[in-house]
C-alpha positions in Angstrom: 99.8 122.0 286.1 98.5 121.4 282.6 94.8 122.3 282.0 92.1 121.9 279.3 89.5 124.6 279.1 86.0 123.8 277.9 83.5 126.5 276.8 80.5 125.3 278.7 76.7 125.8 278.5 74.5 124.1 281.1 70.9 124.2 282.3 70.7 125.2 286.0 68.3 123.8 288.5 65.9 126.7 288.0 66.0 126.3 284.2 68.3 129.2 283.5 71.2 128.8 281.0 74.7 129.0 282.6 77.7 129.9 280.4 81.2 129.4 281.9 84.6 128.0 281.3 85.4 124.6 282.9 89.1 124.2 283.7 90.1 120.6 284.2 93.4 118.7 284.3 94.7 118.2 280.7 93.7 114.9 279.1 90.6 114.3 281.2 88.0 112.3 279.2 85.0 114.3 277.9 82.5 112.1 279.8 84.4 112.8 283.0 84.3 116.5 282.3 80.5 116.3 281.7 80.0 114.4 284.9 81.9 117.1 286.9 79.8 119.8 285.3 76.6 117.8 286.0 77.6 117.5 289.6 78.5 121.2 289.8 75.2 122.4 288.2 73.1 120.3 290.5 70.1 119.8 288.3 68.5 116.4 287.9 69.2 116.1 284.2 70.9 119.3 283.0 71.4 119.8 279.3 75.2 120.3 278.9 77.1 121.4 275.8 80.9 121.7 276.0 83.6 122.4 273.5 87.4 122.2 274.1 88.9 125.7 273.7 92.3 125.0 272.3 93.2 128.7 272.5 92.7 128.8 276.2 94.0 125.3 277.0 97.5 124.8 278.1 97.8 121.2 277.0 101.4 121.6 276.1 102.4 124.3 278.5 102.2 123.9 282.3 101.2 126.9 284.4 104.5 128.3 285.7 104.9 128.5 289.5 105.6 132.2 289.2 102.3 132.8 287.3 100.4 130.8 290.0 102.1 132.9 292.7 101.0 136.2 290.9 97.5 134.9 290.7 97.5 134.2 294.5 99.1 137.6 295.3 96.2 139.3 293.5 93.7 137.4 295.8 92.7 134.8 293.3 93.2 131.1 293.2 93.2 128.2 290.8 90.7 125.6 292.2 89.1 122.4 291.1 85.6 122.5 289.6 83.3 121.7 292.5 80.0 122.9 293.8 80.2 124.8 297.1 77.1 124.4 299.3 75.8 127.5 300.9 73.2 127.9 303.6 70.5 130.6 303.5 70.7 133.4 305.9 
């Protein structure tokens, strides 16, 4: 899987500034990336700033299956950017 990595700043629902890397399929249009981040953050009109990080992106190099297996063996996963709803309690 080829990915692009965006250095991301976004305003959260409570007004705090979030800073994270957004990993998306390589070649995704910037407006689509911003929409994913908007949906993930969950604020009504979050301020979003993104910059493609060519150093971290693997636009020309797919993630090797062996590398993905190592990630999974360590208890980690490569997952799509999405907001996970949690209930209080």
